PDB file of the backbone (N, CA, C, O) and the ligand in Angstrom, with CONECT records:
HET     ZN  A 101       1
ATOM      1  N   MET A   1       6.899   1.471  -7.364  1.00  0.00           N
ATOM      2  CA  MET A   1       7.632   2.732  -7.316  1.00  0.00           C
ATOM      3  C   MET A   1       9.079   2.519  -7.770  1.00  0.00           C
ATOM      4  O   MET A   1       9.622   1.415  -7.720  1.00  0.00           O
ATOM      5  N   ILE A   2       9.657   3.594  -8.201  1.00  0.00           N
ATOM      6  CA  ILE A   2      11.025   3.611  -8.726  1.00  0.00           C
ATOM      7  C   ILE A   2      11.927   4.254  -7.675  1.00  0.00           C
ATOM      8  O   ILE A   2      11.487   5.132  -6.932  1.00  0.00           O
ATOM      9  N   GLN A   3      13.181   3.821  -7.612  1.00  0.00           N
ATOM     10  CA  GLN A   3      14.109   4.421  -6.660  1.00  0.00           C
ATOM     11  C   GLN A   3      14.545   5.803  -7.149  1.00  0.00           C
ATOM     12  O   GLN A   3      14.975   5.965  -8.291  1.00  0.00           O
ATOM     13  N   CYS A   4      14.429   6.769  -6.286  1.00  0.00           N
ATOM     14  CA  CYS A   4      14.874   8.131  -6.602  1.00  0.00           C
ATOM     15  C   CYS A   4      16.402   8.154  -6.645  1.00  0.00           C
ATOM     16  O   CYS A   4      17.068   7.582  -5.781  1.00  0.00           O
ATOM     17  N   VAL A   5      16.946   8.824  -7.664  1.00  0.00           N
ATOM     18  CA  VAL A   5      18.402   8.877  -7.798  1.00  0.00           C
ATOM     19  C   VAL A   5      19.049   9.854  -6.826  1.00  0.00           C
ATOM     20  O   VAL A   5      20.269   9.838  -6.658  1.00  0.00           O
ATOM     21  N   ARG A   6      18.257  10.701  -6.187  1.00  0.00           N
ATOM     22  CA  ARG A   6      18.827  11.687  -5.257  1.00  0.00           C
ATOM     23  C   ARG A   6      18.675  11.272  -3.799  1.00  0.00           C
ATOM     24  O   ARG A   6      19.651  11.312  -3.050  1.00  0.00           O
ATOM     25  N   CYS A   7      17.471  10.874  -3.375  1.00  0.00           N
ATOM     26  CA  CYS A   7      17.281  10.542  -1.956  1.00  0.00           C
ATOM     27  C   CYS A   7      17.300   9.024  -1.719  1.00  0.00           C
ATOM     28  O   CYS A   7      17.356   8.574  -0.574  1.00  0.00           O
ATOM     29  N   LEU A   8      17.255   8.251  -2.789  1.00  0.00           N
ATOM     30  CA  LEU A   8      17.322   6.780  -2.780  1.00  0.00           C
ATOM     31  C   LEU A   8      16.071   6.111  -2.209  1.00  0.00           C
ATOM     32  O   LEU A   8      16.042   4.892  -2.037  1.00  0.00           O
ATOM     33  N   GLU A   9      15.051   6.893  -1.921  1.00  0.00           N
ATOM     34  CA  GLU A   9      13.772   6.311  -1.477  1.00  0.00           C
ATOM     35  C   GLU A   9      13.066   5.715  -2.699  1.00  0.00           C
ATOM     36  O   GLU A   9      13.212   6.214  -3.814  1.00  0.00           O
ATOM     37  N   PHE A  10      12.321   4.672  -2.480  1.00  0.00           N
ATOM     38  CA  PHE A  10      11.544   4.079  -3.573  1.00  0.00           C
ATOM     39  C   PHE A  10      10.185   4.765  -3.644  1.00  0.00           C
ATOM     40  O   PHE A  10       9.138   4.138  -3.478  1.00  0.00           O
ATOM     41  N   LYS A  11      10.232   6.063  -3.895  1.00  0.00           N
ATOM     42  CA  LYS A  11       9.011   6.865  -3.926  1.00  0.00           C
ATOM     43  C   LYS A  11       8.928   7.704  -5.197  1.00  0.00           C
ATOM     44  O   LYS A  11       8.202   8.697  -5.242  1.00  0.00           O
ATOM     45  N   ALA A  12       9.670   7.309  -6.227  1.00  0.00           N
ATOM     46  CA  ALA A  12       9.604   8.030  -7.499  1.00  0.00           C
ATOM     47  C   ALA A  12       8.660   7.284  -8.446  1.00  0.00           C
ATOM     48  O   ALA A  12       8.410   6.086  -8.310  1.00  0.00           O
ATOM     49  N   ARG A  13       8.155   8.047  -9.402  1.00  0.00           N
ATOM     50  CA  ARG A  13       7.224   7.448 -10.366  1.00  0.00           C
ATOM     51  C   ARG A  13       7.383   8.123 -11.717  1.00  0.00           C
ATOM     52  O   ARG A  13       7.940   9.216 -11.820  1.00  0.00           O
ATOM     53  N   VAL A  14       6.893   7.467 -12.736  1.00  0.00           N
ATOM     54  CA  VAL A  14       6.903   8.041 -14.078  1.00  0.00           C
ATOM     55  C   VAL A  14       5.762   9.044 -14.162  1.00  0.00           C
ATOM     56  O   VAL A  14       4.618   8.714 -13.850  1.00  0.00           O
ATOM     57  N   VAL A  15       6.067  10.261 -14.580  1.00  0.00           N
ATOM     58  CA  VAL A  15       5.025  11.287 -14.700  1.00  0.00           C
ATOM     59  C   VAL A  15       4.741  11.658 -16.152  1.00  0.00           C
ATOM     60  O   VAL A  15       3.725  12.290 -16.439  1.00  0.00           O
ATOM     61  N   ALA A  16       5.626  11.273 -17.070  1.00  0.00           N
ATOM     62  CA  ALA A  16       5.381  11.554 -18.484  1.00  0.00           C
ATOM     63  C   ALA A  16       6.208  10.593 -19.335  1.00  0.00           C
ATOM     64  O   ALA A  16       7.298  10.172 -18.947  1.00  0.00           O
ATOM     65  N   THR A  17       5.670  10.265 -20.486  1.00  0.00           N
ATOM     66  CA  THR A  17       6.388   9.397 -21.434  1.00  0.00           C
ATOM     67  C   THR A  17       6.278  10.008 -22.828  1.00  0.00           C
ATOM     68  O   THR A  17       5.435  10.870 -23.076  1.00  0.00           O
ATOM     69  N   ALA A  18       7.124   9.557 -23.716  1.00  0.00           N
ATOM     70  CA  ALA A  18       7.083  10.042 -25.101  1.00  0.00           C
ATOM     71  C   ALA A  18       5.682   9.815 -25.666  1.00  0.00           C
ATOM     72  O   ALA A  18       5.187   8.688 -25.655  1.00  0.00           O
ATOM     73  N   PRO A  19       5.047  10.862 -26.152  1.00  0.00           N
ATOM     74  CA  PRO A  19       3.646  10.748 -26.584  1.00  0.00           C
ATOM     75  C   PRO A  19       3.440   9.837 -27.797  1.00  0.00           C
ATOM     76  O   PRO A  19       2.317   9.404 -28.056  1.00  0.00           O
ATOM     77  N   ASP A  20       4.498   9.543 -28.533  1.00  0.00           N
ATOM     78  CA  ASP A  20       4.322   8.668 -29.703  1.00  0.00           C
ATOM     79  C   ASP A  20       4.386   7.192 -29.321  1.00  0.00           C
ATOM     80  O   ASP A  20       4.290   6.316 -30.180  1.00  0.00           O
ATOM     81  N   GLY A  21       4.550   6.921 -28.009  1.00  0.00           N
ATOM     82  CA  GLY A  21       4.565   5.528 -27.557  1.00  0.00           C
ATOM     83  C   GLY A  21       5.862   4.795 -27.872  1.00  0.00           C
ATOM     84  O   GLY A  21       5.935   3.576 -27.717  1.00  0.00           O
ATOM     85  N   SER A  22       6.870   5.510 -28.306  1.00  0.00           N
ATOM     86  CA  SER A  22       8.130   4.881 -28.701  1.00  0.00           C
ATOM     87  C   SER A  22       8.987   4.466 -27.510  1.00  0.00           C
ATOM     88  O   SER A  22       9.892   3.643 -27.649  1.00  0.00           O
ATOM     89  N   GLY A  23       8.700   5.042 -26.325  1.00  0.00           N
ATOM     90  CA  GLY A  23       9.548   4.782 -25.166  1.00  0.00           C
ATOM     91  C   GLY A  23      10.869   5.519 -25.251  1.00  0.00           C
ATOM     92  O   GLY A  23      11.813   5.189 -24.534  1.00  0.00           O
ATOM     93  N   ALA A  24      10.945   6.515 -26.122  1.00  0.00           N
ATOM     94  CA  ALA A  24      12.186   7.265 -26.324  1.00  0.00           C
ATOM     95  C   ALA A  24      12.629   7.994 -25.068  1.00  0.00           C
ATOM     96  O   ALA A  24      13.825   8.184 -24.846  1.00  0.00           O
ATOM     97  N   TRP A  25      11.670   8.405 -24.246  1.00  0.00           N
ATOM     98  CA  TRP A  25      12.033   9.107 -23.009  1.00  0.00           C
ATOM     99  C   TRP A  25      10.921   8.966 -21.980  1.00  0.00           C
ATOM    100  O   TRP A  25       9.764   8.708 -22.314  1.00  0.00           O
ATOM    101  N   GLU A  26      11.297   9.140 -20.738  1.00  0.00           N
ATOM    102  CA  GLU A  26      10.362   9.180 -19.619  1.00  0.00           C
ATOM    103  C   GLU A  26      10.823  10.274 -18.676  1.00  0.00           C
ATOM    104  O   GLU A  26      12.007  10.608 -18.627  1.00  0.00           O
ATOM    105  N   ILE A  27       9.890  10.826 -17.935  1.00  0.00           N
ATOM    106  CA  ILE A  27      10.216  11.806 -16.894  1.00  0.00           C
ATOM    107  C   ILE A  27       9.754  11.220 -15.570  1.00  0.00           C
ATOM    108  O   ILE A  27       8.650  10.686 -15.459  1.00  0.00           O
ATOM    109  N   TYR A  28      10.616  11.329 -14.574  1.00  0.00           N
ATOM    110  CA  TYR A  28      10.333  10.790 -13.244  1.00  0.00           C
ATOM    111  C   TYR A  28      10.251  11.923 -12.232  1.00  0.00           C
ATOM    112  O   TYR A  28      10.869  12.975 -12.396  1.00  0.00           O
ATOM    113  N   LYS A  29       9.476  11.683 -11.186  1.00  0.00           N
ATOM    114  CA  LYS A  29       9.390  12.641 -10.081  1.00  0.00           C
ATOM    115  C   LYS A  29       9.353  11.857  -8.779  1.00  0.00           C
ATOM    116  O   LYS A  29       8.655  10.850  -8.661  1.00  0.00           O
ATOM    117  N   CYS A  30      10.115  12.336  -7.810  1.00  0.00           N
ATOM    118  CA  CYS A  30      10.143  11.690  -6.501  1.00  0.00           C
ATOM    119  C   CYS A  30       9.141  12.369  -5.581  1.00  0.00           C
ATOM    120  O   CYS A  30       9.171  13.589  -5.421  1.00  0.00           O
ATOM    121  N   ASP A  31       8.258  11.591  -4.978  1.00  0.00           N
ATOM    122  CA  ASP A  31       7.261  12.145  -4.071  1.00  0.00           C
ATOM    123  C   ASP A  31       7.827  12.387  -2.681  1.00  0.00           C
ATOM    124  O   ASP A  31       7.141  12.945  -1.825  1.00  0.00           O
ATOM    125  N   HIS A  32       9.069  11.974  -2.442  1.00  0.00           N
ATOM    126  CA  HIS A  32       9.688  12.201  -1.131  1.00  0.00           C
ATOM    127  C   HIS A  32      10.468  13.519  -1.112  1.00  0.00           C
ATOM    128  O   HIS A  32      10.247  14.356  -0.237  1.00  0.00           O
ATOM    129  N   CYS A  33      11.387  13.709  -2.084  1.00  0.00           N
ATOM    130  CA  CYS A  33      12.240  14.908  -2.084  1.00  0.00           C
ATOM    131  C   CYS A  33      11.903  15.879  -3.224  1.00  0.00           C
ATOM    132  O   CYS A  33      12.542  16.921  -3.369  1.00  0.00           O
ATOM    133  N   ASN A  34      10.905  15.532  -4.022  1.00  0.00           N
ATOM    134  CA  ASN A  34      10.432  16.367  -5.137  1.00  0.00           C
ATOM    135  C   ASN A  34      11.426  16.506  -6.276  1.00  0.00           C
ATOM    136  O   ASN A  34      11.262  17.381  -7.127  1.00  0.00           O
ATOM    137  N   TYR A  35      12.447  15.673  -6.315  1.00  0.00           N
ATOM    138  CA  TYR A  35      13.402  15.738  -7.416  1.00  0.00           C
ATOM    139  C   TYR A  35      12.758  15.171  -8.680  1.00  0.00           C
ATOM    140  O   TYR A  35      11.952  14.242  -8.613  1.00  0.00           O
ATOM    141  N   GLY A  36      13.115  15.731  -9.814  1.00  0.00           N
ATOM    142  CA  GLY A  36      12.642  15.236 -11.089  1.00  0.00           C
ATOM    143  C   GLY A  36      13.797  15.070 -12.051  1.00  0.00           C
ATOM    144  O   GLY A  36      14.751  15.848 -12.019  1.00  0.00           O
ATOM    145  N   TRP A  37      13.723  14.056 -12.912  1.00  0.00           N
ATOM    146  CA  TRP A  37      14.776  13.838 -13.898  1.00  0.00           C
ATOM    147  C   TRP A  37      14.213  13.107 -15.100  1.00  0.00           C
ATOM    148  O   TRP A  37      13.149  12.491 -15.042  1.00  0.00           O
ATOM    149  N   ARG A  38      14.959  13.195 -16.194  1.00  0.00           N
ATOM    150  CA  ARG A  38      14.551  12.564 -17.444  1.00  0.00           C
ATOM    151  C   ARG A  38      15.438  11.350 -17.712  1.00  0.00           C
ATOM    152  O   ARG A  38      16.607  11.324 -17.328  1.00  0.00           O
ATOM    153  N   SER A  39      14.876  10.363 -18.364  1.00  0.00           N
ATOM    154  CA  SER A  39      15.644   9.157 -18.699  1.00  0.00           C
ATOM    155  C   SER A  39      16.752   9.465 -19.687  1.00  0.00           C
ATOM    156  O   SER A  39      17.708   8.697 -19.797  1.00  0.00           O
ATOM    157  N   THR A  40      16.646  10.569 -20.407  1.00  0.00           N
ATOM    158  CA  THR A  40      17.627  10.893 -21.442  1.00  0.00           C
ATOM    159  C   THR A  40      18.791  11.734 -20.919  1.00  0.00           C
ATOM    160  O   THR A  40      19.663  12.127 -21.693  1.00  0.00           O
ATOM    161  N   GLU A  41      18.813  12.014 -19.618  1.00  0.00           N
ATOM    162  CA  GLU A  41      19.912  12.797 -19.077  1.00  0.00           C
ATOM    163  C   GLU A  41      21.154  11.916 -18.950  1.00  0.00           C
ATOM    164  O   GLU A  41      21.032  10.692 -18.919  1.00  0.00           O
ATOM    165  N   PRO A  42      22.348  12.512 -18.877  1.00  0.00           N
ATOM    166  CA  PRO A  42      23.582  11.735 -18.793  1.00  0.00           C
ATOM    167  C   PRO A  42      23.682  10.918 -17.502  1.00  0.00           C
ATOM    168  O   PRO A  42      22.963  11.164 -16.534  1.00  0.00           O
ATOM    169  N   ASP A  43      24.589   9.944 -17.515  1.00  0.00           N
ATOM    170  CA  ASP A  43      24.765   9.041 -16.378  1.00  0.00           C
ATOM    171  C   ASP A  43      25.035   9.769 -15.063  1.00  0.00           C
ATOM    172  O   ASP A  43      24.648   9.286 -13.999  1.00  0.00           O
ATOM    173  N   ASN A  44      25.688  10.912 -15.126  1.00  0.00           N
ATOM    174  CA  ASN A  44      25.998  11.611 -13.868  1.00  0.00           C
ATOM    175  C   ASN A  44      24.740  12.218 -13.239  1.00  0.00           C
ATOM    176  O   ASN A  44      24.800  12.793 -12.152  1.00  0.00           O
ATOM    177  N   ILE A  45      23.620  12.088 -13.917  1.00  0.00           N
ATOM    178  CA  ILE A  45      22.328  12.492 -13.362  1.00  0.00           C
ATOM    179  C   ILE A  45      21.478  11.264 -13.050  1.00  0.00           C
ATOM    180  O   ILE A  45      20.848  11.199 -11.994  1.00  0.00           O
ATOM    181  N   THR A  46      21.455  10.307 -13.944  1.00  0.00           N
ATOM    182  CA  THR A  46      20.509   9.184 -13.836  1.00  0.00           C
ATOM    183  C   THR A  46      21.073   7.953 -13.133  1.00  0.00           C
ATOM    184  O   THR A  46      20.311   7.063 -12.755  1.00  0.00           O
ATOM    185  N   ASP A  47      22.389   7.883 -12.950  1.00  0.00           N
ATOM    186  CA  ASP A  47      23.008   6.699 -12.325  1.00  0.00           C
ATOM    187  C   ASP A  47      23.472   7.064 -10.914  1.00  0.00           C
ATOM    188  O   ASP A  47      24.341   7.917 -10.733  1.00  0.00           O
ATOM    189  N   VAL A  48      22.883   6.408  -9.929  1.00  0.00           N
ATOM    190  CA  VAL A  48      23.183   6.721  -8.524  1.00  0.00           C
ATOM    191  C   VAL A  48      24.685   6.635  -8.249  1.00  0.00           C
ATOM    192  O   VAL A  48      25.226   7.466  -7.520  1.00  0.00           O
ATOM    193  N   VAL A  49      25.351   5.655  -8.816  1.00  0.00           N
ATOM    194  CA  VAL A  49      26.774   5.442  -8.564  1.00  0.00           C
ATOM    195  C   VAL A  49      27.628   6.573  -9.148  1.00  0.00           C
ATOM    196  O   VAL A  49      28.678   6.908  -8.598  1.00  0.00           O
ATOM    197  N   LYS A  50      27.185   7.151 -10.244  1.00  0.00           N
ATOM    198  CA  LYS A  50      27.978   8.174 -10.934  1.00  0.00           C
ATOM    199  C   LYS A  50      27.592   9.605 -10.548  1.00  0.00           C
ATOM    200  O   LYS A  50      28.230  10.563 -10.984  1.00  0.00           O
ATOM    201  N   ARG A  51      26.562   9.742  -9.741  1.00  0.00           N
ATOM    202  CA  ARG A  51      26.147  11.086  -9.349  1.00  0.00           C
ATOM    203  C   ARG A  51      27.158  11.717  -8.378  1.00  0.00           C
ATOM    204  O   ARG A  51      27.826  11.021  -7.612  1.00  0.00           O
ATOM    205  N   ASP A  52      27.249  13.034  -8.433  1.00  0.00           N
ATOM    206  CA  ASP A  52      28.128  13.766  -7.519  1.00  0.00           C
ATOM    207  C   ASP A  52      27.537  13.662  -6.109  1.00  0.00           C
ATOM    208  O   ASP A  52      26.407  14.098  -5.887  1.00  0.00           O
ATOM    209  N   PRO A  53      28.273  13.097  -5.160  1.00  0.00           N
ATOM    210  CA  PRO A  53      27.717  12.910  -3.808  1.00  0.00           C
ATOM    211  C   PRO A  53      27.306  14.205  -3.128  1.00  0.00           C
ATOM    212  O   PRO A  53      26.503  14.181  -2.195  1.00  0.00           O
ATOM    213  N   ARG A  54      27.838  15.331  -3.574  1.00  0.00           N
ATOM    214  CA  ARG A  54      27.448  16.610  -2.969  1.00  0.00           C
ATOM    215  C   ARG A  54      25.979  16.932  -3.212  1.00  0.00           C
ATOM    216  O   ARG A  54      25.378  17.723  -2.484  1.00  0.00           O
ATOM    217  N   PHE A  55      25.404  16.310  -4.244  1.00  0.00           N
ATOM    218  CA  PHE A  55      24.015  16.614  -4.583  1.00  0.00           C
ATOM    219  C   PHE A  55      23.044  15.538  -4.095  1.00  0.00           C
ATOM    220  O   PHE A  55      21.846  15.615  -4.368  1.00  0.00           O
ATOM    221  N   GLN A  56      23.548  14.547  -3.384  1.00  0.00           N
ATOM    222  CA  GLN A  56      22.677  13.486  -2.877  1.00  0.00           C
ATOM    223  C   GLN A  56      21.974  13.938  -1.604  1.00  0.00           C
ATOM    224  O   GLN A  56      22.482  14.777  -0.861  1.00  0.00           O
ATOM    225  N   MET A  57      20.799  13.370  -1.368  1.00  0.00           N
ATOM    226  CA  MET A  57      20.022  13.733  -0.181  1.00  0.00           C
ATOM    227  C   MET A  57      19.589  12.505   0.593  1.00  0.00           C
ATOM    228  O   MET A  57      18.644  12.577   1.378  1.00  0.00           O
ATOM    229  N   ASP A  58      20.255  11.382   0.391  1.00  0.00           N
ATOM    230  CA  ASP A  58      19.877  10.190   1.138  1.00  0.00           C
ATOM    231  C   ASP A  58      20.254  10.370   2.604  1.00  0.00           C
ATOM    232  O   ASP A  58      21.335  10.864   2.926  1.00  0.00           O
ATOM    233  N   GLY A  59      19.363   9.970   3.467  1.00  0.00           N
ATOM    234  CA  GLY A  59      19.602  10.088   4.897  1.00  0.00           C
ATOM    235  C   GLY A  59      19.333  11.471   5.456  1.00  0.00           C
ATOM    236  O   GLY A  59      19.517  11.688   6.653  1.00  0.00           O
ATOM    237  N   GLN A  60      18.902  12.416   4.627  1.00  0.00           N
ATOM    238  CA  GLN A  60      18.635  13.782   5.098  1.00  0.00           C
ATOM    239  C   GLN A  60      17.216  13.866   5.657  1.00  0.00           C
ATOM    240  O   GLN A  60      16.293  13.252   5.120  1.00  0.00           O
ATOM    241  N   ASP A  61      17.052  14.616   6.719  1.00  0.00           N
ATOM    242  CA  ASP A  61      15.724  14.887   7.262  1.00  0.00           C
ATOM    243  C   ASP A  61      15.190  16.117   6.531  1.00  0.00           C
ATOM    244  O   ASP A  61      15.552  17.250   6.849  1.00  0.00           O
ATOM    245  N   LEU A  62      14.336  15.879   5.561  1.00  0.00           N
ATOM    246  CA  LEU A  62      13.861  16.967   4.712  1.00  0.00           C
ATOM    247  C   LEU A  62      13.071  18.018   5.495  1.00  0.00           C
ATOM    248  O   LEU A  62      12.997  19.174   5.079  1.00  0.00           O
ATOM    249  N   SER A  63      12.485  17.627   6.616  1.00  0.00           N
ATOM    250  CA  SER A  63      11.705  18.588   7.390  1.00  0.00           C
ATOM    251  C   SER A  63      12.600  19.632   8.054  1.00  0.00           C
ATOM    252  O   SER A  63      12.112  20.665   8.513  1.00  0.00           O
ATOM    253  N   GLN A  64      13.902  19.369   8.109  1.00  0.00           N
ATOM    254  CA  GLN A  64      14.829  20.303   8.733  1.00  0.00           C
ATOM    255  C   GLN A  64      15.471  21.268   7.743  1.00  0.00           C
ATOM    256  O   GLN A  64      16.224  22.157   8.141  1.00  0.00           O
ATOM    257  N   LEU A  65      15.176  21.098   6.462  1.00  0.00           N
ATOM    258  CA  LEU A  65      15.761  21.985   5.458  1.00  0.00           C
ATOM    259  C   LEU A  65      15.065  23.338   5.485  1.00  0.00           C
ATOM    260  O   LEU A  65      13.863  23.431   5.733  1.00  0.00           O
ATOM    261  N   LEU A  66      15.841  24.381   5.224  1.00  0.00           N
ATOM    262  CA  LEU A  66      15.259  25.711   5.167  1.00  0.00           C
ATOM    263  C   LEU A  66      14.580  25.905   3.827  1.00  0.00           C
ATOM    264  O   LEU A  66      15.012  25.348   2.819  1.00  0.00           O
ATOM    265  N   SER A  67      13.545  26.674   3.815  1.00  0.00           N
ATOM    266  CA  SER A  67      12.895  27.022   2.567  1.00  0.00           C
ATOM    267  C   SER A  67      13.684  28.156   1.924  1.00  0.00           C
ATOM    268  O   SER A  67      13.850  29.208   2.542  1.00  0.00           O
ATOM    269  N   PRO A  68      14.175  27.971   0.698  1.00  0.00           N
ATOM    270  CA  PRO A  68      14.958  29.036   0.062  1.00  0.00           C
ATOM    271  C   PRO A  68      14.099  30.224  -0.360  1.00  0.00           C
ATOM    272  O   PRO A  68      14.617  31.318  -0.585  1.00  0.00           O
ATOM    273  N   CYS A  69      12.830  30.018  -0.464  1.00  0.00           N
ATOM    274  CA  CYS A  69      11.945  31.097  -0.915  1.00  0.00           C
ATOM    275  C   CYS A  69      10.754  31.188   0.029  1.00  0.00           C
ATOM    276  O   CYS A  69       9.674  30.677  -0.267  1.00  0.00           O
ATOM    277  N   ALA A  70      10.955  31.830   1.143  1.00  0.00           N
ATOM    278  CA  ALA A  70       9.875  31.969   2.116  1.00  0.00           C
ATOM    279  C   ALA A  70       8.738  32.789   1.520  1.00  0.00           C
ATOM    280  O   ALA A  70       8.962  33.749   0.783  1.00  0.00           O
ATOM    281  N   ILE A  71       7.535  32.399   1.849  1.00  0.00           N
ATOM    282  CA  ILE A  71       6.355  33.124   1.358  1.00  0.00           C
ATOM    283  C   ILE A  71       6.073  34.296   2.295  1.00  0.00           C
ATOM    284  O   ILE A  71       5.902  34.098   3.498  1.00  0.00           O
ATOM    285  N   PRO A  72       6.023  35.508   1.756  1.00  0.00           N
ATOM    286  CA  PRO A  72       5.767  36.670   2.623  1.00  0.00           C
ATOM    287  C   PRO A  72       4.331  36.636   3.155  1.00  0.00           C
ATOM    288  O   PRO A  72       3.455  35.997   2.572  1.00  0.00           O
ATOM    289  N   PRO A  73       4.107  37.338   4.275  1.00  0.00           N
ATOM    290  CA  PRO A  73       2.750  37.374   4.801  1.00  0.00           C
ATOM    291  C   PRO A  73       1.794  38.048   3.817  1.00  0.00           C
ATOM    292  O   PRO A  73       2.187  38.926   3.050  1.00  0.00           O
ATOM    293  N   LEU A  74       0.565  37.631   3.854  1.00  0.00           N
ATOM    294  CA  LEU A  74      -0.441  38.208   2.977  1.00  0.00           C
ATOM    295  C   LEU A  74      -0.743  39.649   3.380  1.00  0.00           C
ATOM    296  O   LEU A  74      -0.747  39.987   4.563  1.00  0.00           O
ATOM    297  N   LYS A  75      -0.990  40.476   2.395  1.00  0.00           N
ATOM    298  CA  LYS A  75      -1.388  41.855   2.685  1.00  0.00           C
ATOM    299  C   LYS A  75      -2.866  41.878   3.040  1.00  0.00           C
ATOM    300  O   LYS A  75      -3.654  41.133   2.457  1.00  0.00           O
ATOM    301  N   PRO A  76      -3.253  42.729   3.997  1.00  0.00           N
ATOM    302  CA  PRO A  76      -4.677  42.772   4.370  1.00  0.00           C
ATOM    303  C   PRO A  76      -5.551  43.334   3.253  1.00  0.00           C
ATOM    304  O   PRO A  76      -6.768  43.434   3.411  1.00  0.00           O
TER     305      PRO A  76
HETATM  306 ZN    ZN A 101      13.841  11.594  -3.870  1.00  0.00          ZN2+
END
């Protein structure tokens, strides 16, 4: 597993690669916090040290986060 750049858990993985096999880009997804990022994004996205700390989620209890889009009850 790969370290997630947002929550720092080693629960990220490669979910897509350049189809021509060139290795030009990869897409990652974290199975812990659901964050996704591309290898071609700038350092302030892909480098843990350069990321804006306001957007980090390391040490957060994800089960305590509110759902921004609650699902309404089903209609009968
Ligand atoms: Zn994560």
